[in-house]
C-alpha positions as CSV (number, residue, x, y, z in Angstrom):
1,M,6.4,-1.5,10.7
2,K,4.0,-4.3,11.5
3,R,0.7,-4.9,9.8
4,I,-2.3,-6.5,11.5
5,L,-5.3,-8.0,9.7
6,L,-8.4,-7.7,11.8
7,T,-11.7,-9.4,11.2
8,G,-14.7,-8.0,13.0
9,G,-13.0,-4.6,13.2
10,A,-16.3,-2.8,12.8
11,G,-17.8,-4.6,15.8
12,S,-18.1,-3.3,19.3
13,I,-15.0,-5.0,20.5
14,G,-13.0,-4.7,17.2
15,I,-13.4,-0.9,17.2
16,H,-11.6,-0.7,20.5
17,V,-8.9,-3.0,19.2
18,I,-8.4,-0.5,16.3
19,A,-8.3,2.5,18.8
20,H,-5.8,0.7,21.1
21,V,-3.5,-0.4,18.3
22,C,-3.4,3.1,16.8
23,H,-2.8,4.7,20.2
24,N,-0.1,2.4,21.3
25,T,1.8,1.2,18.2
26,D,2.9,2.4,14.8
27,W,1.2,-0.6,13.1
28,N,-1.0,-0.4,10.1
29,I,-4.3,-2.2,10.2
30,V,-6.1,-4.1,7.4
31,L,-9.9,-4.5,8.1
32,L,-11.5,-7.4,6.5
33,S,-15.3,-7.2,7.1
34,S,-18.6,-8.3,5.7
35,F,-20.4,-5.4,7.5
36,H,-23.4,-7.3,8.5
37,H,-24.8,-8.4,11.9
38,K,-23.1,-6.2,14.5
39,G,-20.5,-4.6,12.2
40,Y,-21.3,-1.0,11.4
41,R,-19.3,1.4,9.4
42,D,-20.6,4.1,11.7
43,R,-18.3,2.9,14.4
44,L,-15.2,3.5,12.3
45,A,-16.5,6.9,11.2
46,E,-17.2,7.9,14.8
47,L,-13.6,6.8,15.8
48,L,-12.0,8.8,13.0
49,K,-13.9,12.0,13.8
50,S,-11.6,12.4,16.8
51,H,-8.5,10.9,15.1
52,P,-8.5,11.7,11.4
53,D,-4.8,11.1,11.3
54,W,-5.4,7.4,11.8
55,K,-7.2,7.1,8.5
56,S,-4.0,6.7,6.6
57,R,-3.1,3.7,8.7
58,I,-6.3,1.8,8.1
59,T,-7.1,-0.1,4.9
60,E,-10.6,-1.5,4.6
61,Y,-11.8,-4.4,2.4
62,E,-15.3,-5.6,2.2
63,H,-15.5,-9.4,1.9
64,N,-17.9,-12.1,2.8
65,L,-15.8,-14.0,5.3
66,T,-17.5,-17.3,4.6
67,C,-16.1,-17.1,1.0
68,P,-12.5,-18.0,0.2
69,I,-9.9,-15.2,0.0
70,F,-8.9,-15.5,-3.7
71,P,-5.5,-14.5,-5.0
72,E,-6.6,-11.1,-6.2
73,L,-7.7,-10.0,-2.7
74,R,-4.8,-11.7,-1.1
75,D,-2.4,-9.8,-3.3
76,K,-4.2,-6.5,-2.6
77,I,-3.9,-7.1,1.2
78,G,-0.2,-7.8,0.9
79,K,2.0,-9.0,3.7
80,V,0.5,-9.2,7.2
81,D,2.4,-10.0,10.4
82,Y,-0.6,-10.7,12.7
83,I,-4.1,-12.0,12.1
84,F,-6.7,-11.2,14.8
85,H,-9.8,-13.2,14.0
86,L,-12.6,-11.6,16.0
87,A,-15.5,-11.8,13.5
88,A,-18.4,-14.1,14.5
89,M,-22.1,-14.2,14.8
90,S,-22.1,-13.7,18.6
91,D,-25.8,-13.1,19.6
92,V,-27.0,-16.0,21.8
93,F,-30.7,-15.2,21.2
94,L,-30.1,-15.3,17.5
95,S,-28.2,-18.5,17.7
96,V,-31.0,-20.2,19.6
97,E,-33.4,-19.1,16.9
98,N,-31.1,-19.9,14.0
99,P,-28.6,-22.5,15.1
100,V,-27.6,-23.9,11.7
101,W,-26.9,-20.4,10.3
102,T,-24.9,-19.4,13.3
103,I,-22.8,-22.5,13.4
104,K,-22.1,-22.6,9.7
105,N,-21.2,-18.9,9.5
106,N,-18.8,-19.1,12.4
107,I,-17.1,-22.3,11.3
108,D,-16.9,-21.3,7.7
109,S,-15.4,-17.9,8.4
110,T,-12.8,-19.4,10.7
111,L,-11.9,-22.0,8.1
112,V,-11.5,-19.3,5.5
113,M,-9.1,-17.4,7.8
114,L,-7.1,-20.5,8.7
115,E,-6.7,-21.3,5.0
116,Y,-5.6,-17.8,4.4
117,A,-3.1,-18.0,7.3
118,R,-1.7,-21.2,5.7
119,E,-0.9,-19.2,2.6
120,V,0.4,-15.9,3.9
121,K,2.2,-17.4,7.0
122,P,1.8,-14.6,9.6
123,E,3.9,-14.5,12.8
124,Q,0.7,-15.0,14.9
125,F,-2.9,-16.1,14.4
126,I,-5.1,-15.1,17.3
127,Y,-8.4,-16.8,17.5
128,F,-10.7,-14.7,19.7
129,S,-13.1,-17.1,21.6
130,T,-15.5,-16.8,24.5
131,D,-15.9,-18.1,28.0
132,E,-19.2,-19.7,26.9
133,V,-17.4,-22.6,25.2
134,Y,-16.9,-24.1,28.7
135,G,-20.5,-23.8,29.8
136,P,-21.7,-22.6,33.2
137,V,-20.1,-22.8,36.6
138,L,-21.4,-22.9,40.1
139,K,-21.5,-19.4,41.7
140,G,-17.9,-18.5,42.6
141,G,-16.4,-21.2,40.4
142,A,-14.1,-20.7,37.4
143,H,-12.9,-22.7,34.4
144,K,-9.2,-23.3,33.9
145,E,-7.5,-22.9,30.5
146,W,-8.2,-26.0,28.4
147,S,-11.1,-27.1,30.5
148,T,-13.6,-29.4,28.8
149,H,-16.0,-27.7,26.4
150,K,-19.6,-28.0,27.5
151,P,-21.5,-25.3,25.4
152,S,-25.1,-24.6,26.2
153,N,-26.2,-23.0,22.9
154,A,-25.3,-22.9,19.2
155,Y,-23.1,-19.8,19.4
156,A,-21.0,-21.3,22.2
157,A,-20.9,-24.7,20.3
158,S,-19.7,-23.0,17.2
159,K,-16.9,-21.2,19.0
160,A,-15.9,-24.5,20.8
161,A,-15.8,-26.2,17.4
162,C,-13.7,-23.4,15.9
163,E,-11.2,-23.7,18.8
164,D,-10.8,-27.4,18.0
165,I,-10.4,-26.7,14.3
166,C,-7.8,-24.0,15.0
167,Y,-5.9,-26.5,17.2
168,S,-5.9,-29.0,14.3
169,Y,-4.4,-26.4,12.0
170,W,-1.8,-25.5,14.6
171,R,-0.8,-29.2,14.9
172,S,-1.1,-30.3,11.2
173,Y,0.0,-27.2,9.4
174,G,2.0,-25.1,11.8
175,V,-0.4,-22.2,12.0
176,P,1.1,-20.0,14.8
177,L,-2.0,-20.1,16.9
178,I,-3.0,-18.3,20.1
179,I,-6.5,-18.8,21.5
180,T,-8.0,-16.2,23.8
181,N,-11.3,-16.6,25.8
182,T,-13.0,-13.5,27.2
183,M,-16.2,-12.7,29.0
184,N,-18.9,-10.1,28.8
185,N,-17.5,-7.0,27.1
186,F,-18.9,-3.5,27.3
187,G,-17.8,-0.2,26.0
188,E,-18.6,2.9,24.0
189,M,-20.5,2.2,20.8
190,Q,-21.8,-1.1,22.0
191,S,-25.1,-2.4,20.7
192,S,-28.1,-0.8,22.4
193,T,-29.5,-4.3,23.0
194,K,-26.7,-5.2,25.4
195,Y,-27.5,-5.3,29.1
196,P,-25.3,-2.4,30.4
197,V,-26.8,-0.1,27.8
198,I,-30.3,-1.3,28.6
199,I,-29.7,-0.6,32.3
200,Q,-28.5,2.9,31.7
201,K,-31.5,3.7,29.4
202,R,-34.0,2.4,31.9
203,I,-32.5,4.2,34.8
204,E,-32.4,7.5,32.9
205,N,-36.1,7.0,32.0
206,G,-37.1,6.1,35.5
207,E,-38.1,2.7,34.3
208,T,-37.8,-0.7,36.1
209,V,-34.6,-2.7,35.3
210,I,-35.3,-6.5,34.9
211,I,-32.8,-8.6,36.8
212,H,-32.4,-12.1,35.4
213,G,-31.6,-15.0,37.6
214,D,-32.5,-18.6,38.7
215,P,-35.6,-20.2,40.2
216,N,-34.2,-19.6,43.7
217,G,-34.1,-15.8,43.4
218,E,-30.3,-15.6,42.8
219,A,-29.1,-13.2,40.1
220,G,-26.8,-14.5,37.4
221,T,-23.1,-13.4,37.5
222,R,-20.6,-12.3,34.9
223,F,-17.0,-10.9,34.8
224,Y,-17.7,-7.7,32.9
225,I,-14.7,-6.2,31.2
226,H,-14.3,-3.1,29.0
227,S,-13.3,-3.8,25.4
228,R,-10.3,-1.4,25.6
229,N,-8.9,-3.5,28.5
230,V,-9.4,-6.6,26.3
231,A,-7.5,-4.8,23.5
232,D,-4.7,-4.0,25.9
233,A,-4.5,-7.7,26.9
234,L,-4.3,-8.7,23.2
235,L,-1.3,-6.4,22.6
236,H,0.3,-7.9,25.8
237,I,-0.3,-11.4,24.5
238,V,1.3,-10.6,21.1
239,K,4.5,-9.6,22.9
240,K,4.6,-13.0,24.6
241,G,5.0,-14.8,21.3
242,V,3.7,-18.3,20.2
243,H,4.4,-21.9,20.9
244,L,4.6,-24.1,17.8
245,H,3.8,-27.8,17.9
246,K,6.8,-30.1,18.4
247,T,6.7,-33.3,16.5
248,G,6.1,-36.3,18.8
249,E,4.9,-34.2,21.7
250,I,1.3,-34.0,23.1
251,D,1.4,-30.3,23.5
252,E,-0.8,-27.2,23.2
253,P,-0.7,-23.7,21.7
254,Y,-0.8,-20.8,24.1
255,K,-4.3,-20.1,25.5
256,Y,-5.2,-17.0,27.6
257,H,-8.3,-16.1,29.5
258,I,-8.9,-12.3,29.5
259,V,-11.0,-11.9,32.6
260,G,-12.7,-8.9,34.3
261,E,-11.4,-8.0,37.8
262,R,-14.3,-9.7,39.7
263,A,-17.6,-11.5,39.4
264,V,-20.6,-9.1,39.4
265,S,-24.2,-10.2,39.6
266,N,-26.8,-8.7,37.3
267,L,-28.2,-6.8,40.3
268,E,-24.8,-5.6,41.4
269,L,-24.1,-4.3,37.9
270,A,-27.4,-2.4,37.9
271,Q,-26.6,-0.9,41.3
272,L,-23.1,0.1,40.1
273,I,-24.5,1.9,37.1
274,A,-27.3,3.6,39.1
275,G,-24.7,4.8,41.6
276,L,-22.4,6.2,39.0
277,M,-25.3,8.0,37.4
278,D,-26.4,9.2,40.9
279,K,-29.9,8.0,40.2
280,E,-32.4,5.6,41.9
281,L,-32.5,2.0,40.8
282,K,-35.9,0.4,40.5
283,Y,-35.7,-3.2,39.7
284,E,-37.8,-6.4,39.3
285,Y,-36.5,-9.9,39.5
286,L,-37.3,-12.4,36.8
287,D,-36.6,-16.2,36.8
288,F,-35.2,-16.0,33.2
289,H,-33.2,-19.2,33.1
290,S,-35.9,-21.8,33.8
291,A,-37.5,-20.9,30.5
292,N,-34.2,-20.3,28.7
293,P,-31.9,-23.3,29.3
294,A,-29.5,-22.1,26.5
295,H,-28.5,-19.1,28.7
296,D,-26.1,-19.9,31.5
297,I,-26.6,-18.4,35.0
298,H,-23.0,-18.1,36.1
299,Y,-19.7,-17.8,34.2
300,G,-16.2,-17.8,35.5
301,L,-12.7,-18.1,34.2
302,E,-9.3,-18.4,35.8
303,N,-6.5,-16.3,34.2
304,N,-3.5,-18.4,35.2
305,N,-1.6,-17.8,32.0
306,L,-2.1,-14.0,32.1
307,M,-1.0,-13.2,35.6
308,D,1.7,-10.8,34.3
309,W,-1.0,-8.4,32.9
310,A,-3.0,-5.9,34.8
311,Q,-6.1,-4.1,33.6
312,P,-5.4,-0.4,32.8
313,L,-8.8,0.7,34.2
314,S,-11.0,-0.7,36.9
315,L,-14.6,-1.8,36.4
316,E,-15.9,1.4,38.0
317,E,-13.7,3.7,36.0
318,S,-14.6,1.9,32.8
319,L,-18.3,2.0,33.5
320,K,-18.2,5.7,34.4
321,N,-16.4,6.5,31.2
322,V,-18.9,4.6,29.1
323,I,-21.9,6.2,30.9
324,D,-20.5,9.7,30.4
325,W,-19.7,9.0,26.7
326,Q,-23.2,7.6,26.1
327,T,-24.8,10.5,27.8
328,E,-23.0,12.8,25.4
329,H,-23.7,10.6,22.4
330,R,-27.3,9.7,22.7
331,E,-27.6,8.5,19.1
332,W,-25.6,5.4,20.1
333,I,-28.0,4.1,22.8
334,V,-31.5,4.9,21.4
């Protein structure tokens, strides 16, 4: 039976990774979390309400991820087969206001996990990164795997730096690295400050939805993807194995872009949600990016290395499920 160590398991993406692993494997899960920023114990408690039998498969350790994992904790954790390093300070607004803190936190926590991987030697170390490391694209454009990093803000820069650090550990120390880059996630139990949740709340209350865009009146675009689809992709990637550095070769570890099915503008997303709610959409356009250069207008990724994977649920199905769940669980979107 495999054991996975997951950082960021109490986050809005990590909780769906836990659910998907428990649904689809017999693996046991070790959660290593500091439970600050976006990590809330309430998410795990909510999940276990419906699946109390999973509790015996989940072991939780509270630890400041910027501090070394000392032998006592390492021995408590025991053998792990896979490390999924999802934990990060991921709020762009926060990173613009506190760049040093964000960069130090994300780099330090990644270094801690890489050093831990050097000791325990897992089969795979998956570094969960973001599309934002590459910076913006023109509308309709997309970055290829291993495109040049051109981050626009401190959060993106920290993730880009961490990718490079991970690469160096892959090459120097043989850490069995896989890097994934994904785009705008949404899902049940997401933070109420995220755009899909804000749209639903405003539509329910008959309020105006603010549509962010550029000075020319064009709304920004994203490839929105449900976190459960991302979790499904991660399990698919694990089955594909790793590529270890070969001495003398200028080679690369495996890198995968986990991408939503299509680009959706901020306005199209609001229209989709309003349609699924069967309610009227009232919106107002805002030139957001002129005053916020750290926020990119368009993102896009190609998924050339993941063409053998298909998303379990479409964007519309995923949005409908989330809207229905949040309507029944109002406490999560207030």
